[in-house]
N, C-alpha and C positions, 0 to 999 in steps of 0.2 A: 504493501499500500504506500503510494506517495503522495505530496500535497504540491504539486507544482503551483506555481504562482502565473496568474493570468490577469489582465488587464482589459478591466471591464469599465467602459465611460469613463477613461481617464484615473481608475485607481485599480490598486491592486488586490485582487480577490483570489483566495486558496481554491483550490480544487482539487478535491480526493477521488482518485480513480481506483474501484474495487475491480479488481481483476478475476475472470474465472476463466475457464476453458470453454464453457458452453455449451450447448446442446450439440452432438455430433450425430451424424444418419449415420445407423447402425445396419451399412449393407453386408448380406452373405461377405463380399469379399474383404471390406475391412474387418471383419469378426473372424472372418479363417485365418487371420494370420495371430491371433492371440493365443495364448497358453490354452491348455485343456481345462483348466481351471477357470482363467477369465472367463472363455465361453461357457461354461456350465453356471458360474455365477451368474452371467448376463442374461442364461436361459432361464434361471431356477427364480431371480429376484429381479422381477420387473418394477416400476418403479411405483406402482399401482400396491405392489407387495411391499416394499420398503415403506412406503407412508402408511400401509397399514400396521405395521410395526413401531411405527411412531417416529420415523426418519421425516423430515422435513422436505417437501418438495424440491425446493432449490438443492439440498444437498443431496437428492434421490439422482436429480437429474446431473449433476456437477459429479457425481463416484462415476456414473454409467460413462460420461463423459472423458474421464481421466482413464478409465479402465479400454475405450474404445481406441484410445490412444497411447496404449501400451502401459500402463501403470498396473502392476499388480491390485488386485481388490483389496487386501488387507493393507497393504500401503494406502491405496487412496483415501478407503475410508476413517484408517486411523490418522492423516494429515488432516482431513475434513475436521475430526475429532477435536484433533490439537488446535485448530484456529478457534475453534467454537470455545474452545478452553480459553484461549488468550482474550478472548471479548468480555467472558465472563469477569475477569480480572480486569479489563478496560472500564466495566460499567460499575462505578462506586457510588456509595451514598445510599440513601432512603430511595431518591427519584430512581436511581438505577436497578430497583431489586425487580421489578419485570422482566428487565433484560437481561439480569444475570440467570433467572429461572428457565426463560426459553433457551439459554444458549448452554443451559448446563443440560435440560432434557435433549437436546438437539447433539451435544457431544456424547450423551450415554446410549441414545438411540445409535451413533454411527458405529461406536466402539463394537455393541451389540452386534452389529451388520458386519464388523471387520472380523468378526469370527466363526461365523456362519458357515464357510468353506473349510474351517479346522476339521477333520475328522477323529483327533485323537485329542485326549486330556491332558495336554502338555503342560511347562509350569508357565510358559508363554500365554497359553490360551485362558488357563485359570488367573494370571494377573489382569488381563485385558476385561475380562469378565466382571472380576473384582473391582475394579477402577470404575467400569460401568455402572454396578450397583450404587458405589460409594457417590458417583455424579448423581445419578438418580435421586437420592437419598438427600443431597444436599439441596436439589431442587425442589423437594417435598415439606423442606422442614419448615419454611417461612408460612406455608398455607396451613399446617396444622390439620388438612384434611384426611391425612392417612398415615400410618404408622409401620415401621419394620416391626414384623414378627418372626418369631422361632417356635416350631412347635417340636417335641420332644416324640420321638418315634421309638420302638425298640431298635430297628435298623440301621437310625440317625437320624437327624434333625430335619425337619421341612423347612424350608425358607418362604417367606412370602412377603406380601403388602395389604392391609387391611384399611380400603378405602370406606371412611364412614359415612352413613347415609345423611344427607340434608333433612334437617327437621328430625321428628319423629319416625324410625324405621318399622316397616311391616313385616320385612323378613332379612334373612341373610344369605347368602349364595359364595358358593366356590366358582374360582373360574381359573381355567387352568388353558396351557396351549398343548402344542404334540410333540414332535420328534424336533422342530427346528425352533418354531416361536413359543415363547415360554412367557413367563409372568408379567415382566415388564413389557413386553410387548402387546400385551392386550390390555392394557390399561384405561383404553377408550370403552372396552366394556365395563370396565369397573366404574368408571365415572359415570355413565348413560345410569347402569343401577343405582349407585349413589344419589343422582339426581332424580331417583324416582322413589327414593324412601329405600334401597336394599344395600345392608351393609355388603362389600364385596371383598372377598379376600381372594387377592390375586396371588396366586400358589405356582410354587415350582415344586410339580411331585417329583416321588423316584424317578430320577433318570433325565431330569431338567434341571437347567438355570444353576441356581447359586448352590439347590440342593444337592445336585451332582458335581458341580465343579467347586464349590467351596468345601461341602459337607461330605463328599465320598458316598452319597446316597443313592445307588444304582436301581432301577426298576429289576426287582428280584419276582420270584411267586409271591411273596408274603405284602405285595404293593397294597393289597385292599386293606390290609390292616393300618398303611400308614395313612391311607385315605379315611379310613373310619376313624381316625385320631383326628384329622383336620375337620372333618365334620361334627367332632366332638368339642374341639375348640371353639366352633360357633355356638353350639348349644349351651356350652358350659359359661361364655361370655352372656348370652339371652336364653335363659334355658324357657322351652315350650314356643320359641319363635319359630315358625316354618322356613325350611332351609331348603335353597334350590341349589343344581350343580350343572356348570355350563364348560361343555370342553370343545375346542376349537382344534380341526385336523385331527389326527390320530386322539388327540384328547376328548373328543366326541364319543369314540368308541368307549373309552375308559369313563369318560361319566355315564353312558346308559349302565354299563357292566356295576358301576357303584349303585346307580338308582335301583335297580331292582333287587337288590341285597339291603339294602339301607332304608328301614321304614322311616326314617327322620327327613328324605330327601321329600319333597312335596313338589316338585318342578323339575325337569330335565331338559338342556337344549343340547343337541348335537349340532355342530357346525362343521361339518366337513369330514366326518369319522366314516369308518366302513363296519361292514359287518363283520368281518373276518382279518384282522390286522397280521396275523399269521400267515396270510397267503400271498403276502406282498411279496414279491419274486427278486432275488440275488441279482437280475438284470435292471432294476430299477436303480443299480451303481449307487451313487452315493446316497440316496435316500435308504437304500437299505441297508449300508454300511452306520448310517446316524441311528438308524433302530437297534442295530447290533450295538454299537457304543452305548447307546443307554444304559442296556443293561450289565455294561463294566466287562466287558467281556471280548475277544475278537474271535470266539467261537463262536460261528452263525449258527449252528445245531441247537446250541447251547440258549442263544438268545431266541432262536425261532419257538424253543420249549417253552421259554419264561412269555413270550408274547400268545402263544396257545393259553394262556390263562385270563386273558383279557376276551371276555366273551359279552358282546353288547346284546345278543339276541337269547342269553339264559333267562329263565323265569328266576323267582325268589320270592320273599316274603311282602315284598314292595312290587309285587308285578301288578302292573296298575297305573303305575304312576303317571301325571301330564307328562308328552313330552312332546317338543317343537323340533325339527329336523330344519336346518337351512342349507339349503343349495344352490352352487351355482351353475346354471344350464352349461357353461362354458369351460366347467372344472376339468383340465388335463390329466388329475389324477383321479378322482373319484366320479366315474361316470353316471347318468344316469341311468343308469340300468343297474350299477350298484347300488345307487340312494335309494331306488325303489324295492331291492331287496333288504335293505337295510329298515325301511317304512313297514312292510307287510310283516317282515317277521319281527317287530320290537316288540315284547311281552306285554302288551297294554293296547286295550280300546281307545284309550284317550290321547291320541295323537294327529298330529297334522305334519304337513309339510311346505312349506314356502320356499317355490325356486325362483331364483333371479336369473332370467333368461339369458344374460349375456355376463353372469357372475363368474369370476373365476376362483380358483381354491380358497376355500372360506370366505368368499367374497369381499375381497380388500379392496375392489375396484367400487363396491357401495359401501364404504366404511360407515358414514354415518346413518344410513337406510337400515341397514343392518345391526347397529349397534341399538339403535333405536327400536327396531322391532323386537329384538332380543330380549330387552330391557323391560319395554312394556308388556310384553307376553309375561314375562318372570314375575314383574311385579303383580301384575293382576292375578297369575296362578296363587301365588303366594298369599295374597290377601283374600283366596277364598271366591276370585271373581272368574268368568267365564274367558274363555280367549277373546281379545279384544278383535273386532273386526280388521279385518287386513283388504285394504284394495290397494289395485295400481295405479 
């Protein structure tokens, strides 16, 4: 950044030039010259998906442009995060608080994005994620609208963020991500719930986020006990208050499997899950590798055995729970046929599916409408009301 002097009407005036790479055309030729990792990152993390995880739109555009120009994914995202961090230090005084909060959240989201292509839980990856969490904590501290929580379980701690409801709460809900996007990445869902009177526990479950990278708590066959403890945490805070469970991507499969077994769950949302997670083939490349890594092993067969215990279509003592399935009509990972199998097989008659015709996986490209749908439906069902009318 520079501030050269220009003469305007005979007087010297500073002009500050903020320089960016800017949007770049992602042609087949330009992308084919990149490394396999960069090509995979561009393919997997569209600007819609990145903004869905909290990355600022301008940062998403700049990150993709830098990668197209040849910079590595992790390097580009980290540099942009560092630039946001410097802006935090420049914004001093009470008047700069909104600016500091905004840049802290942007830096955190970029750091979380920077580790997305890392398949192993290296010391570097752990450090990156820990820094992202600390920046997020600094950003939310001034508002006081959420608190960092740690929930003890027999297999290790669970990490999360409790977003407090505006006014008197009508219910509580657990919100989880999937194999890649985790608790902080779905804070927009938590904020939408809180605005409608629902305390939201943004949780890193076994094999996710801080729970995994800080506490080394992986997805094992005992994952149900851990989620039961998370539901118990909410129940102990507010005894008798109805509880919902919202899962995104593969977390949707987990949410349904939990809901059927736990009578404390009064509403469940599946956003992008599948009926049989263990059927994901090794040919899905990095996604399958990440499913294996979530189990804390390099043994694919052992990991598949763990995923076989995630059974969203199985019945249980809470069969009949209210279920909302949210589906993207253009989801490249979960087809409409797979979504229909899940809907038909869900062990409840109180169910409906809402399809966004052009929606991508987890409907990131309709983030605000998706969050409003999930939060309105959850708040209504936890309040004992029927499903809200949903119009086009």
